[in-house]
C-alpha positions in Angstrom: -32.6 -65.6 -91.9 -32.5 -62.0 -90.7 -36.0 -62.0 -89.4 -35.4 -64.9 -87.0 -32.1 -63.3 -85.8 -34.0 -60.1 -85.1 -36.8 -61.8 -83.3 -34.5 -63.9 -81.2 -32.5 -60.8 -80.1 -35.3 -58.2 -79.6 -36.4 -58.1 -75.9 -40.1 -57.8 -75.0 -40.7 -55.4 -72.1 -44.2 -55.8 -70.7 -46.3 -52.8 -69.5 -44.0 -50.2 -71.0 -44.6 -47.3 -71.5 -48.0 -48.1 -70.0 -49.9 -51.1 -68.8 -51.0 -53.5 -71.5 -48.2 -52.5 -74.0 -45.5 -55.0 -75.0 -42.6 -52.8 -76.0 -40.2 -54.3 -78.6 -36.8 -53.2 -77.3 -34.1 -53.3 -80.0 -31.3 -52.2 -77.8 -30.0 -55.9 -77.4 -29.3 -55.8 -81.1 -26.8 -53.0 -80.6 -24.6 -55.2 -78.5 -24.0 -57.4 -81.6 -21.8 -55.6 -84.2 -22.1 -58.3 -86.8 -25.9 -58.4 -86.5 -26.0 -54.5 -86.8 -24.1 -54.7 -90.0 -26.3 -57.5 -91.3 -29.4 -55.5 -90.5 -28.1 -52.4 -92.3 -27.2 -54.5 -95.3 -30.5 -56.2 -95.3 -32.3 -52.8 -95.1 -30.3 -51.6 -98.1 -30.9 -54.8 -100.1 -34.7 -54.4 -99.7 -34.5 -51.1 -101.5 -32.9 -52.2 -104.7 -34.4 -50.5 -107.7 -36.0 -47.7 -105.7 -34.7 -44.2 -106.5 -33.6 -42.6 -103.2 -31.9 -39.2 -102.9 -32.0 -38.9 -99.1 -32.6 -41.0 -96.0 -34.6 -39.2 -93.3 -34.4 -40.9 -89.8 -37.0 -40.3 -87.1 -35.7 -39.5 -83.6 -34.4 -41.3 -81.8 -34.2 -44.9 -82.8 -34.3 -44.0 -86.5 -30.9 -42.5 -85.9 -29.4 -45.9 -85.0 -29.5 -47.5 -88.4 -30.5 -44.6 -90.6 -27.0 -43.1 -91.1 -25.6 -46.6 -91.8 -28.4 -47.2 -94.4 -27.7 -43.8 -96.0 -24.0 -44.7 -96.3 -24.7 -48.0 -97.9 -27.1 -46.2 -100.3 -24.5 -43.5 -100.9 -27.0 -40.7 -100.1 -27.2 -38.0 -97.3 -28.9 -38.6 -94.0 -31.2 -36.0 -92.4 -32.7 -36.1 -88.9 -36.3 -35.6 -88.1 -36.4 -34.5 -84.5 -38.7 -33.7 -81.6 -39.7 -30.0 -81.4 -37.0 -27.7 -80.1 -34.0 -30.0 -80.8 -32.8 -28.7 -84.2 -30.7 -25.5 -84.1 -31.7 -23.9 -87.4 -35.0 -22.7 -88.9 -37.4 -25.6 -89.1 -40.8 -26.8 -90.5 -43.0 -28.5 -88.0 -45.7 -31.1 -88.0 -48.0 -31.9 -85.0 -49.7 -35.2 -84.7 -52.0 -36.9 -82.2 -51.0 -39.7 -79.8 -53.3 -41.8 -77.7 -52.4 -39.6 -74.7 -52.0 -36.2 -76.3 -50.0 -34.7 -79.2 -46.4 -34.3 -80.3 -44.5 -32.2 -82.7 -41.6 -33.2 -85.0 -39.3 -30.9 -87.0 -37.0 -30.9 -90.0 -34.6 -28.2 -90.9 -36.2 -26.0 -93.7 -33.1 -26.6 -95.9 -32.8 -30.3 -95.2 -34.5 -31.3 -98.5 -34.7 -29.9 -102.0 -38.0 -29.9 -103.9 -38.3 -33.0 -106.0 -35.9 -35.1 -103.9 -37.0 -38.7 -103.3 -36.8 -39.4 -99.5 -36.7 -42.8 -97.7 -38.2 -42.4 -94.2 -36.5 -44.8 -91.7 -37.4 -45.7 -88.2 -36.8 -48.8 -86.0 -40.4 -49.8 -85.8 -43.8 -49.3 -87.5 -46.7 -49.4 -85.0 -49.8 -47.3 -85.7 -47.9 -45.0 -88.1 -48.8 -41.7 -86.5 -45.2 -40.4 -86.3 -44.3 -41.7 -89.8 -47.4 -40.0 -91.3 -46.2 -36.7 -89.6 -42.7 -37.3 -91.1 -44.3 -37.8 -94.5 -46.1 -34.5 -94.2 -42.8 -32.8 -93.3 -41.2 -34.2 -96.4 -44.0 -33.0 -98.5 -44.0 -29.5 -96.9 -40.5 -29.1 -98.4 -41.6 -30.2 -101.8 -39.9 -33.5 -101.7 -41.6 -36.9 -102.1 -41.7 -40.1 -100.1 -39.8 -42.8 -102.0 -40.4 -45.5 -99.4 -40.4 -46.5 -95.8 -37.9 -48.7 -94.0 -38.3 -50.4 -90.6 -36.5 -53.1 -88.7 -39.8 -54.2 -87.2 -43.4 -54.0 -88.3 -46.2 -54.5 -85.9 -48.6 -55.6 -88.6 -51.5 -56.1 -86.2 -51.7 -52.4 -85.6 -52.3 -51.6 -89.3 -49.8 -48.8 -89.6 -49.1 -49.7 -93.2 -52.7 -48.7 -94.1 -51.9 -45.1 -92.9 -48.7 -44.9 -95.0 -50.0 -46.3 -98.3 -51.6 -42.9 -99.4 -48.1 -41.4 -99.3 -46.1 -44.4 -100.7 -46.8 -48.1 -100.9 -43.1 -49.1 -100.8 -43.1 -50.2 -97.1 -40.4 -52.5 -95.9 -39.6 -54.2 -92.6 -37.2 -57.0 -91.8 -39.3 -58.6 -89.1 -43.0 -58.7 -88.7 -45.2 -59.4 -85.7 
C-alpha cells in the first residue's frame, strides 16, 4: 500500500523549523525512483473523473511531483512561487503565518478564465498557503478543481479551510 510506503520512508525531524514542530521530510522519498513513480501514478489515479485543465504546484516542494502529475494527466504545469521569483508580470496573494506573513505569485497569463486547476503541494498542514494559492487561481478567473497532496496532517484541520474553495481534497498518507 502506498500510504505505508510513504510513512516508512518519510523522515521526522524534531524541532524544525522551530521548537515543538515535527517536520515531515519527504526528501528520503526522492532517493527511490520506483517509489517516486508509484507516488506520481497514485496521485493521478486519485483524480480519475475530475476535469483538470492545469496543475499548479506550490513552491518549492509542489515542484517535485507537480510536473510529473501534470504529465500523467496530459495537462500543463504552472508554478506558484514566492514573491519576486517569477520574471514576468504577476498577480500576488499575501497570507498570514504564525510568525508573520508571506506572499506568493502566479504569472498573470498562467491561467485562462474558466480553466479548472488542480493545486498540488507535498503536504497539507494548516492550509494557509493553499488558501492563498486558491485565491490566486480565482483572481485569474479560473476555478479550483481539486487539491492533491502526498501527506495530509489531518490533526491540523487544513481541509476545513480548503472546503469552501473545493471539497475534492486528496492525500496519499494521513497523519
